[in-house]
N, C-alpha and C positions, 0 to 999 in steps of 0.2 A: 458673020454673023455668028459662028460661035462666038468670038473678041469682043461682044455685044452684052454678051449673056452676062459674066462677071461685073464688067459694070454696070448692067440696066441693079441686078445683087446690087451689087456695093449698094449705092444711092440708093435704092429703094430700103437697107439694112438703115443710110444715112438718118434719110430725113423722114420714115414713120418712128425711130429710136427704139428698134425692136433684136428683145437679147433670143429670144425660144432660140431650142434648135427647129424647130423646124423652115422651112424658107420664108420670107418677105413678096407678095405678091407685089409684082413691080408696078411703080409707080402711077397713077392714072394725075391724068392733066389738071383735072380737081383736089386735086389730094394737096395740102400743105404741109407744111414742115413743123413737126413737133417741138416746145421748148423745152430744153436742155437747162432742167439750174442747175447744173456745172460749170455752164459756159457765162450766167448772171457771174460780172462783176466785182465783188465783193473790196469797196474800202472802207481799210482799219482805220476806229479812230481815233489810234499813237498811225502817224504816219512816218514811215521811218526807210532806210536802205531795207532794215532784215525784214518791213513786215510789204516792204513794195518787190522783193524778194522772195519771201511764202507767195504773195499770187501772182504775180507773172508765172514764176514755178505753178505752182497748180490750175494755170489758165493752159498754160503753152498742154500739160499735162491730159487735160477733159477736153482737150482738142484732138489729141494726140491716142488719147477713148475713143472720138468715133472711127475712127477707123477700123474698117475691118480687117485684121487677120490677114488672112489674105490675098491678103490685094498688096501691102505691102512688104518692099524686101526689105528694106532698112531707112531706120533712123534715128539722122547725124546731127543731133545739136548744142550748141555751146550756149552759155550762161554772161551773164558777168553786172557787174555795178562799172554804169558808159559814166565815167567823171564827168563835171561838170567844164565849161571852155566855157571864151570869154562872149559866145553868145549864144551858150544853150546852157542850160540842166541837169543837172544829175538824175540819171534814172535807170532802173534799172532794163533789160535788156535782154532773148533771146533770139536766136537763128536755129532753125530749123533745115538741111534739107531734110527732103520726104521720099525718096526714093521706093515708087514704084513695080507692079511687075509688071515686065513688059504687053502686059495683053489688057490694064490700063489703063483708058484716058483721061489722062490727069486735069482734063478738065467740068472732064463728067462730075468726075466726085472735091474739086475743086465750089462745083455752082448750087451743089450739094451742102456743099460745111458752111455756103456761106447759108443759104436755103435755115439750115441748121442755129447760126448766129446770127440772123437779121430775125426771126421767130423768138431766138432767146434774151433779146432787146438792144442787140445788137446795132447799128447803126450803118448801113454804105455810104460811104464821104464819096467813093471815086473807084467808074471800072474802066477797063483801058483792053485792048483786044488785038497786039500790031502780031504780024508775023506768027501767029500763033500760043501766044502771048500769052495768058491770060491774065490779068489782075484785079486784083479789088484792096481800097483798106478800108477799114474801119473801124470805130469805134464803141466804145461797152458801152459809151451815153452820152450825153451830151454838152454838159459840164464836162472840158476840157483836163480841167486841175485833179479832180478824182475819176479819172477816164481812163482807160487800157488805150491806146491804138495798135488796131492790127493791119500787116499788108501780108495778104497772102498772093505767087504766082503761082501757075500751074506752064509749066515748057513741056509740049510733046514731041518734041523736037529732035531729042534722040533716042534714036533705036531700040533697044532693051533698056531706055531707064529712065522710063519718064517718070515730072519730080511733081516736088509742088515745092515752094520755097516758105516757111514758115517766120516772119521777123513779129516781133509782140512786143509791143513798150509799154512799161509803166508808167505815169503821170508821175511831171516834174518832180521830186525826191526837194522835202523843203528844203536851204540855204540855214 
């Protein structure tokens, strides 16, 4: 039962967007996630590698900001321009491994993140739950040429190191 308390509180913070110092109430079945303007992607008028980097890093930071500091053990982040290949255009990408405190269920946190993203205009494209690993793929909009793609993956299987994997990719860069 004690293990569930930080998880419920963290999910309540994610779902309500509460920033006050008073404890947030536990979410009720009828409570819905509050949209977060910081999660809304902004496709720039001049779209190039620099603007893709800026917006991709901003979105990754907005996701990180949703996670209460008392549940996060570490965030390992890498970002880079992924060059074009014969079969794919260049993109800007961010990969993060968010290691949570051992008492936190990453699936609960990931589902709360997905609720906030969906409320903020992101579309859920695919959800899978195989062997305790919960994966969700989302798009920031309905037009692929101007939408960011995000995959969240929650893995509770490692004792003392539950984690959420974040993979965020910009729209294809112009050639």
